Every structure is written in structure tokens, then in C-alpha cells.
One Martini backbone bead per residue (centre of mass of N, CA, C, O) as a GRO file, in nm:
protein
  254
    1MET     BB    1   0.640   1.889   0.437
    2ARG     BB    2   0.547   1.580   0.583
    3LEU     BB    3   0.602   1.247   0.439
    4PHE     BB    4   0.426   0.921   0.367
    5ASP     BB    5   0.485   0.652   0.161
    6SER     BB    6   0.274   0.367   0.179
    7HIS     BB    7   0.319   0.304  -0.154
    8THR     BB    8   0.591   0.155  -0.331
    9HIS     BB    9   0.810   0.071  -0.642
   10LEU     BB   10   1.148   0.063  -0.637
   11ASN     BB   11   1.146  -0.254  -0.743
   12ASP     BB   12   1.103  -0.156  -1.018
   13PRO     BB   13   1.235  -0.139  -1.337
   14ALA     BB   14   1.177   0.175  -1.371
   15PHE     BB   15   1.430   0.229  -1.141
   16GLU     BB   16   1.671   0.146  -1.279
   17GLY     BB   17   1.953   0.334  -1.180
   18GLU     BB   18   1.749   0.561  -0.992
   19ILE     BB   19   1.719   0.547  -0.679
   20GLU     BB   20   1.892   0.768  -0.558
   21GLU     BB   21   1.752   1.006  -0.707
   22THR     BB   22   1.464   0.945  -0.612
   23ILE     BB   23   1.516   0.984  -0.309
   24LYS     BB   24   1.618   1.272  -0.325
   25ARG     BB   25   1.354   1.394  -0.438
   26ALA     BB   26   1.176   1.306  -0.207
   27LYS     BB   27   1.315   1.465   0.019
   28GLU     BB   28   1.277   1.746  -0.116
   29ALA     BB   29   0.946   1.698  -0.096
   30GLY     BB   30   0.913   1.549   0.213
   31VAL     BB   31   0.989   1.247   0.193
   32GLU     BB   32   1.088   1.042   0.467
   33LYS     BB   33   0.897   0.792   0.406
   34MET     BB   34   0.872   0.434   0.295
   35VAL     BB   35   0.698   0.168   0.125
   36VAL     BB   36   0.825  -0.120  -0.014
   37VAL     BB   37   0.651  -0.333  -0.236
   38GLY     BB   38   0.578  -0.656  -0.273
   39TYR     BB   39   0.495  -0.918  -0.559
   40ASP     BB   40   0.741  -1.111  -0.512
   41ILE     BB   41   1.027  -1.249  -0.442
   42PRO     BB   42   1.230  -1.054  -0.576
   43SER     BB   43   1.084  -0.787  -0.479
   44SER     BB   44   1.099  -0.854  -0.178
   45LYS     BB   45   1.405  -0.871  -0.156
   46MET     BB   46   1.455  -0.582  -0.257
   47ALA     BB   47   1.302  -0.436  -0.036
   48VAL     BB   48   1.489  -0.529   0.190
   49GLU     BB   49   1.753  -0.417   0.074
   50LEU     BB   50   1.662  -0.121   0.072
   51ALA     BB   51   1.601  -0.103   0.378
   52LYS     BB   52   1.896  -0.157   0.462
   53LYS     BB   53   2.028   0.080   0.303
   54TYR     BB   54   1.763   0.281   0.386
   55LYS     BB   55   1.752   0.353   0.678
   56ASP     BB   56   1.459   0.515   0.796
   57VAL     BB   57   1.314   0.534   0.499
   58ILE     BB   58   1.292   0.232   0.429
   59TYR     BB   59   1.037  -0.011   0.391
   60ALA     BB   60   0.896  -0.344   0.401
   61SER     BB   61   0.720  -0.573   0.186
   62VAL     BB   62   0.559  -0.905   0.148
   63ALA     BB   63   0.467  -1.091  -0.162
   64LEU     BB   64   0.199  -1.220  -0.367
   65HIS     BB   65   0.033  -1.135  -0.621
   66PRO     BB   66  -0.282  -1.203  -0.739
   67HIS     BB   67  -0.191  -1.240  -1.038
   68ASP     BB   68   0.010  -1.498  -0.916
   69SER     BB   69  -0.156  -1.729  -0.768
   70ASP     BB   70  -0.090  -1.978  -0.967
   71LYS     BB   71   0.226  -1.983  -0.838
   72PHE     BB   72   0.173  -2.091  -0.571
   73THR     BB   73   0.371  -2.216  -0.289
   74GLN     BB   74   0.526  -2.343  -0.021
   75GLU     BB   75   0.797  -2.212  -0.087
   76ILE     BB   76   0.692  -1.923  -0.097
   77TYR     BB   77   0.586  -1.911   0.187
   78ASP     BB   78   0.860  -1.966   0.324
   79ASP     BB   79   1.005  -1.721   0.202
   80LEU     BB   80   0.816  -1.505   0.321
   81LYS     BB   81   0.859  -1.578   0.617
   82LYS     BB   82   1.160  -1.521   0.621
   83LEU     BB   83   1.143  -1.225   0.532
   84ALA     BB   84   0.941  -1.128   0.764
   85ALA     BB   85   1.175  -1.150   0.990
   86GLU     BB   86   1.273  -0.896   0.909
   87PRO     BB   87   1.299  -0.581   1.056
   88GLU     BB   88   1.211  -0.418   0.782
   89VAL     BB   89   0.940  -0.561   0.803
   90VAL     BB   90   0.585  -0.419   0.810
   91ALA     BB   91   0.444  -0.621   0.591
   92ILE     BB   92   0.177  -0.783   0.414
   93GLY     BB   93   0.247  -0.723   0.073
   94GLU     BB   94   0.053  -0.747  -0.187
   95THR     BB   95  -0.286  -0.847  -0.125
   96GLY     BB   96  -0.573  -1.036  -0.273
   97LEU     BB   97  -0.820  -0.920  -0.516
   98ASP     BB   98  -0.862  -0.959  -0.892
   99TYR     BB   99  -1.154  -0.918  -1.105
  100TYR     BB  100  -1.054  -0.739  -1.347
  101ARG     BB  101  -0.815  -0.913  -1.472
  102ASP     BB  102  -0.788  -1.223  -1.415
  103TYR     BB  103  -0.491  -1.370  -1.416
  104SER     BB  104  -0.621  -1.547  -1.197
  105PRO     BB  105  -0.793  -1.763  -1.054
  106ARG     BB  106  -1.022  -1.708  -0.813
  107GLU     BB  107  -0.965  -1.949  -0.636
  108ASP     BB  108  -0.663  -1.889  -0.604
  109GLN     BB  109  -0.689  -1.609  -0.482
  110ARG     BB  110  -0.840  -1.692  -0.225
  111LYS     BB  111  -0.632  -1.890  -0.117
  112VAL     BB  112  -0.383  -1.691  -0.110
  113PHE     BB  113  -0.505  -1.483   0.074
  114ARG     BB  114  -0.530  -1.672   0.317
  115GLU     BB  115  -0.224  -1.722   0.339
  116HIS     BB  116  -0.148  -1.427   0.402
  117LEU     BB  117  -0.320  -1.405   0.660
  118LYS     BB  118  -0.169  -1.624   0.806
  119LEU     BB  119   0.106  -1.479   0.799
  120ALA     BB  120   0.012  -1.230   0.958
  121ARG     BB  121  -0.049  -1.387   1.215
  122GLU     BB  122   0.235  -1.522   1.257
  123THR     BB  123   0.389  -1.219   1.243
  124ASP     BB  124   0.228  -0.966   1.331
  125LEU     BB  125   0.117  -0.826   1.059
  126PRO     BB  126   0.013  -0.624   0.839
  127VAL     BB  127  -0.198  -0.555   0.560
  128ILE     BB  128  -0.180  -0.521   0.201
  129ILE     BB  129  -0.452  -0.428  -0.002
  130HIS     BB  130  -0.571  -0.570  -0.308
  131THR     BB  131  -0.866  -0.437  -0.486
  132ARG     BB  132  -1.083  -0.550  -0.767
  133LYS     BB  133  -1.401  -0.629  -0.804
  134ALA     BB  134  -1.391  -0.787  -0.476
  135PHE     BB  135  -1.531  -0.706  -0.202
  136ALA     BB  136  -1.717  -0.932  -0.108
  137ASP     BB  137  -1.504  -1.159  -0.085
  138LEU     BB  138  -1.298  -1.007   0.085
  139PHE     BB  139  -1.471  -0.953   0.337
  140SER     BB  140  -1.541  -1.245   0.395
  141ILE     BB  141  -1.250  -1.339   0.447
  142LEU     BB  142  -1.169  -1.139   0.663
  143GLU     BB  143  -1.388  -1.226   0.875
  144GLU     BB  144  -1.249  -1.518   0.897
  145GLU     BB  145  -0.911  -1.408   0.876
  146MET     BB  146  -0.831  -1.196   1.076
  147PRO     BB  147  -0.592  -0.985   1.140
  148PRO     BB  148  -0.481  -0.833   1.425
  149ARG     BB  149  -0.341  -0.563   1.261
  150LYS     BB  150  -0.455  -0.544   1.000
  151GLY     BB  151  -0.459  -0.246   0.774
  152VAL     BB  152  -0.468  -0.174   0.410
  153PHE     BB  153  -0.632  -0.006   0.149
  154HIS     BB  154  -0.492   0.014  -0.140
  155CYS     BB  155  -0.572   0.201  -0.382
  156PHE     BB  156  -0.855   0.294  -0.364
  157SER     BB  157  -1.178   0.178  -0.552
  158GLY     BB  158  -1.419   0.244  -0.399
  159GLY     BB  159  -1.678   0.335  -0.206
  160GLU     BB  160  -1.846   0.436   0.066
  161GLU     BB  161  -1.929   0.157   0.169
  162GLU     BB  162  -1.646   0.024   0.161
  163ALA     BB  163  -1.504   0.229   0.342
  164ARG     BB  164  -1.676   0.191   0.596
  165ARG     BB  165  -1.615  -0.111   0.624
  166ALA     BB  166  -1.312  -0.097   0.653
  167VAL     BB  167  -1.311   0.086   0.905
  168GLY     BB  168  -1.495  -0.102   1.079
  169LEU     BB  169  -1.251  -0.329   1.073
  170GLY     BB  170  -0.971  -0.138   1.116
  171PHE     BB  171  -0.893   0.009   0.857
  172TYR     BB  172  -0.723   0.158   0.615
  173VAL     BB  173  -0.719   0.431   0.369
  174SER     BB  174  -0.571   0.461   0.043
  175PHE     BB  175  -0.441   0.727  -0.161
  176SER     BB  176  -0.378   0.804  -0.471
  177GLY     BB  177  -0.358   0.986  -0.761
  178SER     BB  178  -0.660   0.926  -0.829
  179LEU     BB  179  -0.787   1.149  -0.651
  180THR     BB  180  -0.728   1.389  -0.870
  181PHE     BB  181  -0.948   1.222  -1.098
  182SER     BB  182  -1.179   1.116  -0.881
  183LYS     BB  183  -1.493   1.166  -0.773
  184LYS     BB  184  -1.543   0.918  -0.600
  185LEU     BB  185  -1.292   0.950  -0.415
  186GLN     BB  186  -1.359   1.233  -0.315
  187ARG     BB  187  -1.611   1.146  -0.160
  188VAL     BB  188  -1.473   0.946   0.028
  189ALA     BB  189  -1.270   1.139   0.171
  190THR     BB  190  -1.508   1.314   0.316
  191ILE     BB  191  -1.610   1.048   0.512
  192LEU     BB  192  -1.348   1.013   0.657
  193PRO     BB  193  -1.149   0.961   0.904
  194ALA     BB  194  -0.843   1.098   0.956
  195ASN     BB  195  -0.725   0.831   1.121
  196ARG     BB  196  -0.768   0.647   0.821
  197ILE     BB  197  -0.560   0.803   0.639
  198LEU     BB  198  -0.377   0.750   0.340
  199ILE     BB  199  -0.083   0.791   0.132
  200GLU     BB  200   0.022   0.744  -0.219
  201THR     BB  201   0.169   0.632  -0.531
  202ASP     BB  202   0.233   0.353  -0.677
  203ALA     BB  203   0.498   0.343  -0.787
  204PRO     BB  204   0.492   0.402  -1.135
  205TYR     BB  205   0.194   0.467  -1.087
  206LEU     BB  206  -0.052   0.701  -1.082
  207ALA     BB  207  -0.018   0.987  -1.148
  208PRO     BB  208  -0.074   1.295  -1.058
  209VAL     BB  209  -0.205   1.581  -1.063
  210PRO     BB  210   0.021   1.723  -1.304
  211MET     BB  211   0.170   1.416  -1.377
  212ARG     BB  212   0.004   1.290  -1.575
  213GLY     BB  213   0.174   1.032  -1.776
  214ARG     BB  214   0.393   0.983  -1.586
  215ARG     BB  215   0.627   0.866  -1.401
  216ASN     BB  216   0.604   0.770  -1.099
  217GLU     BB  217   0.693   0.917  -0.768
  218PRO     BB  218   0.741   1.005  -0.445
  219ALA     BB  219   0.756   1.319  -0.497
  220PHE     BB  220   0.441   1.329  -0.597
  221LEU     BB  221   0.286   1.322  -0.322
  222VAL     BB  222   0.239   1.628  -0.281
  223HIS     BB  223  -0.011   1.649  -0.472
  224THR     BB  224  -0.204   1.472  -0.310
  225ALA     BB  225  -0.187   1.628  -0.047
  226ARG     BB  226  -0.290   1.901  -0.156
  227PHE     BB  227  -0.558   1.800  -0.264
  228LEU     BB  228  -0.670   1.693   0.004
  229ALA     BB  229  -0.662   1.959   0.154
  230GLU     BB  230  -0.859   2.108  -0.033
  231LEU     BB  231  -1.095   1.909  -0.005
  232LEU     BB  232  -1.086   1.951   0.332
  233ASN     BB  233  -1.012   2.239   0.416
  234CYS     BB  234  -0.686   2.238   0.468
  235ASN     BB  235  -0.372   2.211   0.565
  236PRO     BB  236  -0.110   2.055   0.419
  237GLU     BB  237   0.058   2.006   0.677
  238ASN     BB  238  -0.166   1.853   0.825
  239ILE     BB  239  -0.193   1.621   0.626
  240GLY     BB  240   0.092   1.526   0.651
  241GLU     BB  241   0.083   1.463   0.959
  242ILE     BB  242  -0.156   1.271   0.966
  243THR     BB  243  -0.053   1.056   0.755
  244TYR     BB  244   0.212   1.003   0.896
  245ALA     BB  245   0.098   0.903   1.167
  246ASN     BB  246  -0.069   0.671   1.048
  247ALA     BB  247   0.169   0.512   0.925
  248GLU     BB  248   0.323   0.474   1.186
  249GLU     BB  249   0.102   0.323   1.338
  250LEU     BB  250   0.088   0.082   1.141
  251PHE     BB  251   0.415   0.012   1.076
  252LEU     BB  252   0.600   0.115   1.356
  253ARG     BB  253   0.394   0.047   1.617
  254PHE     BB  254   0.526  -0.276   1.755
   0.00000   0.00000   0.00000
């Protein structure tokens, strides 16, 4: 089975000193490509460095996570724009709104999300969206500030209505390991068009069943792929190919 991990954090301290071995295990599991996603300036820089080192396996995205929106400055915007010009960068993200944790004031989150959408328009890159308990505001901002190349709702946490609206706006919907233990997400997966579905690990978080409780890693993507295939009553290899092609279409064909 050939797989594309559309969202992982090998730039997280959880993988310090183990990146080489982690990539080896991913390849052995069939994961041929992955997007390492930035969440602040240091992690975005590391994502780019990893993409340069592991060319054609790792790709990078750059952003300031909504949790840290209160730290956003013009200097950070300029740094992200400079990083986004690197050929290894395929997206702006993860960015969005998180009203579940509320680590930054909501007003700051909305402002900084708009700044990231502006950056996506300026760089002609898709966006990787993080949203929790904030779909109404997020959709409203998207409709006002829509990036031309759209993007993906990563680690999707909404219901059927939100999924249909995301797809209607031209976005992909990505499922993490949460799909293997969330009945709500399982219902969502069954109503989406196949050409709008991505899969991811969000490693080191949200390991799928049967690895739940362990540090997640790209190699575990195979479990989410197999679960999705069973859910949709199709061949796992087909799910691998469909989601691989979808990720390539979003991140690599431009």
C-alpha cells in the first residue's frame, strides 16, 4: 500500500534524535511522502530543513499555530513569508481558530488567521486549517478571505454539516487516527466524495487503534488507511492510492 501522510510533526521534540529511524519505519509501512507541518518559527524552519534533507519524501508547511496568536508580529509574518518562498514549502499552516483551548484571545486568533490567509494568497499556497469549536467564525472568515488554492481541514473534528460545507468551498477533509475511535467521524467519512479525503497521523498525537496511547508516528498511518477502507467497504490499496493522489493534487501539483 502506498501512503501519503498529509500532516505530521517530525519537527516536534518527541522525535528528537529519532527522525532517521522514524522515516525508515514509515517507508517500510508504505508511507512514501509526508508533509511536516510548522506551528511557530523554529518548527517551521525545522520543517524546511527536513524537507531539504529528505527531498521528495518530506515537504514542509509554515505557520504560527492559533494557540500562539497573541505572539504574532509583523516580524513573524515576514519570517513566514521568507520561509514560504522555499521550494520545499507546499502550504501555509497549520492556522485557524481554536475555541476549545482558548490559549489566545479569540480576537487575536481571528486576526492572525486572516493574516495567514493573506499570506496564502500572496504565495499562492493552500492552507492547512486547524479548527476546534470554531466552525461558524472560521467559515465566515474563509468566505471573506478565501485563498485561491483552498486547502485542507486537518484532523477534522466537525460533523456532517461542517464537512459538506468545507467540501462545498473546495477544501479537502483530512482524518487522523481519531477516525478509528470516533463514531461521529466515521459517519462523516461515509458521506464525503472520495476525491476530497486525505489521511494523516498528526504525529506525535492521536495514535490510531490499535496503537492508541502510544506516541504516534507516520508508520501508523497504515492503520487509519485500513480502517477507512473497511468503513467504506473497499480495498485498502485503493484507499491508499486515492488519498495519495488527493494529497499530491493539493500539495504538489502547482
